[in-house]
N, C-alpha and C positions, 0 to 999 in steps of 0.2 A: 642716820640716813634721812634724807628728805622725805616728806610725805608723798611726793610725786613718785619717787623710786619705789617706795613701799607699796603704793597703789598699783604700779605696773607689775611688781612681783606677785601681788595678790591676784591680779587679773590673769596672770599666766597659770594660776591654779595647778601647781605641780608639774608644769611643763618647762621649768627652769631647774635642771638637775645638775648639781655640782657644788662647788665651794661657794662661800659667801662672796669671794672675789669675783667669780664668774657671774653670779646673780647681780652683783653691783654693776659690773661693766655692761652686761646685756641691758639691764634696766636703764642705765645712763644713756646708752646709745639709742634705745627705743624711745626714750623720753624726748630726744631731739628731733625725731621724725614727725611729719604731719600726722594729725590724729587719725585720718583714714588709713594710713600705712600702719600705725600702731595697732589699730583694731584688726586689720588683716593679719598681722604677724601674731598677735595674741590668739587669734582664732585658729591659725593654720601652722604654727611653728612650735617645735620643741628645740630647746637649746640644752645640750648635754656635754658634760665634761666629767672629770674625775671627782670622786668624793673621798675624803679622808677615811670614812668608816665603811667603805664598800670597795671590794676589789672588782666587782662586776655587777651588772643588773640586767634584767630581761624585760622586754616589751612584748606585748602580744600584737598580732596583726590589727586587732581592733583599736589599740592605743594609737597607732600611727596611720590608720586608714585616712587617705586624703590629707595627710599632714606632711610637713617638711621637717627634716631633722638636721640641725646644724650642730656639728661636733666642734668643740673648742678645746684644744689640747692644753695640757699643763705647760708645755713649752711656750705656747702663745701667751698664756697668762703670766709668764715670767718676763715678758718683754716690756719695753717702754710703754707707758699708758697711751701715747699717741699711736703706736703700732697696734695695740690691743683694740682701741676704739675703731681705727680704720679697718682692721681685719674683720671685726664683727659687722661693721656697716657693709663691707665688701660682700660678705656671705649673705647678708640680708638683700643686697642688690641682686644676687642671683635668683633669690625667691621672687622678689618684686618684678623682675624682668621676665620671669617665666622660663628661665634657662633649663635646658635638659641636663641630666646627669650622664656624663660620658662613661660611667661604670657599666651600665647595662646596654647603652646605645652607642655604637661606634660613631664618633664625630671626627670630622676633618680637623686638621691643625688650624685651618682658617676659621672654622666655626668656634673652636675653643678660644682662639685669640680674640675674636669679636666679643664673645661672652665675657672674657676676662676684662677687656677694655670697658665694656658697658658696666660691669660690676664696680670697677675702679671709678668710673665717672659718677655712678650713684653715690659711692662712699665719699668721694671728693666734694660732693655738693653739701655734705654735712660735717665732714672732718678733714683736717689738713692731711695731705698725703705724707707719710713718713719719708724722711730723706735717707 
């Protein structure tokens, strides 16, 4: 693994939770972003997926206070690398654009559509859109 990717993983300091594959792809995507965005993500985001040696894990409220949590499924990580990179960048786009989560707050279809388009545009600026 390159020194740049190792440095990004080190800077996340325990906030990349999952397989080596997850950590590699997240670090790879983050490494392509401008440095100010990298710094913001490392400060404010957790990336979480499955781990081979854990069925589940727990966070406390203090772990995630004022943080974003991006979950990456095993199914995503089994897709083509182009799809994986784009999807990670898309989710980062939601964070960077300050989008609201529609789980707790009811959003109109139009608002969700706009947010999805903005996240796609963010991801497309760094990675090719999967076909």
